[in-house]
DRENDO-488836 format. One line per 3 residues: number of its first residue (from 1); their letters; for each residue x, z, y of C-alpha. Coordinates in nm, 3 decimals. Layout:
BEGIN
NUM) a) X/Z/Y  ...
REM end
This chain:
BEGIN
1) mkm) -7.112/-16.448/10.891  -7.090/-16.822/10.827  -7.008/-16.911/10.467
4) gvi) -6.903/-17.247/10.332  -6.939/-17.301/9.959  -6.791/-17.592/9.767
7) lnt) -6.963/-17.651/9.434  -6.751/-17.874/9.213  -6.909/-17.834/8.868
10) nea) -7.217/-17.919/8.670  -7.164/-17.629/8.429  -7.501/-17.453/8.426
13) esv) -7.386/-17.091/8.439  -7.146/-17.153/8.728  -7.413/-17.344/8.923
16) wnc) -7.664/-17.066/8.856  -7.417/-16.799/8.974  -7.336/-17.004/9.284
19) frf) -7.700/-17.019/9.388  -7.763/-16.654/9.296  -7.476/-16.557/9.528
22) cne) -7.582/-16.793/9.806  -7.943/-16.672/9.793  -7.819/-16.314/9.818
25) alk) -7.607/-16.410/10.120  -7.909/-16.569/10.291  -8.115/-16.260/10.212
28) nnh) -7.848/-16.056/10.393  -7.867/-16.275/10.705  -7.558/-16.488/10.648
31) avk) -7.556/-16.860/10.724  -7.465/-17.063/10.414  -7.377/-17.429/10.368
34) ifl) -7.306/-17.572/10.024  -7.111/-17.894/9.978  -7.160/-18.065/9.640
37) lgk) -6.843/-18.236/9.526  -6.736/-18.410/9.205  -6.952/-18.305/8.912
40) gve) -7.142/-18.077/9.151  -7.344/-18.377/9.269  -7.510/-18.379/8.926
43) ied) -7.693/-18.045/8.968  -8.030/-18.208/9.043  -8.038/-18.346/8.689
46) lkn) -7.907/-18.029/8.526  -8.134/-17.879/8.260  -8.030/-17.581/8.052
49) drf) -8.239/-17.356/7.826  -8.011/-17.056/7.886  -8.062/-17.082/8.264
52) pll) -8.423/-17.196/8.309  -8.444/-17.046/8.658  -8.171/-17.274/8.791
55) egs) -8.406/-17.524/8.955  -8.601/-17.239/9.115  -8.281/-17.089/9.256
58) ikk) -8.192/-17.418/9.421  -8.542/-17.456/9.568  -8.532/-17.097/9.692
61) fvk) -8.201/-17.164/9.868  -8.341/-17.468/10.049  -8.668/-17.289/10.133
64) nkg) -8.473/-17.001/10.287  -8.286/-17.234/10.526  -7.973/-17.281/10.318
67) iil) -7.807/-17.615/10.380  -7.684/-17.842/10.102  -7.472/-18.151/10.161
70) vcr) -7.359/-18.396/9.893  -7.052/-18.620/9.879  -7.156/-18.985/9.915
73) tcl) -6.849/-19.114/9.727  -6.910/-18.875/9.436  -7.271/-19.000/9.416
76) qir) -7.157/-19.362/9.423  -6.905/-19.301/9.142  -7.201/-19.182/8.934
79) qke) -7.413/-19.479/9.046  -7.655/-19.260/9.239  -7.771/-19.361/9.582
82) esr) -7.938/-19.053/9.720  -8.026/-18.693/9.665  -8.372/-18.537/9.645
85) ics) -8.257/-18.196/9.772  -7.992/-18.256/10.036  -7.828/-18.480/10.290
88) vst) -7.571/-18.734/10.177  -7.243/-18.667/10.354  -6.868/-18.728/10.364
91) mke) -6.535/-18.549/10.350  -6.548/-18.530/10.729  -6.854/-18.302/10.702
94) mlk) -6.686/-18.094/10.431  -6.388/-18.047/10.663  -6.626/-17.940/10.939
97) ive) -6.783/-17.680/10.708  -6.438/-17.540/10.627  -6.337/-17.531/10.993
100) esd) -6.658/-17.360/11.108  -6.689/-17.105/10.826  -6.568/-16.748/10.840
103) kvl) -6.525/-16.759/10.462  -6.505/-17.047/10.215  -6.579/-17.004/9.846
106) tfg) -6.546/-17.250/9.562  -6.735/-17.265/9.234  -6.592/-17.491/8.967
REM end
């Protein structure tokens, strides 16, 4: 199954749960694309003592062929130019993810 996930938060527990779920989906042979939107574009800088494995979960997702895209406009609003973990993208690509996915989930 193709899954599209829209992550629209920088709240550590929700981000952690998003990546736990997406890693489980990859493990079960599903294709997963995550689109970072709004506060979701801030996950690279997210540090939280309660969820110290968060960064590892994100790296695991990328290593296991999960795809992460990030909203260019949302980055620009936060005065960021690029992402270290994913491709910078647009609403057009988010629409494409929604159109191509069998299921779409949102976190945040």
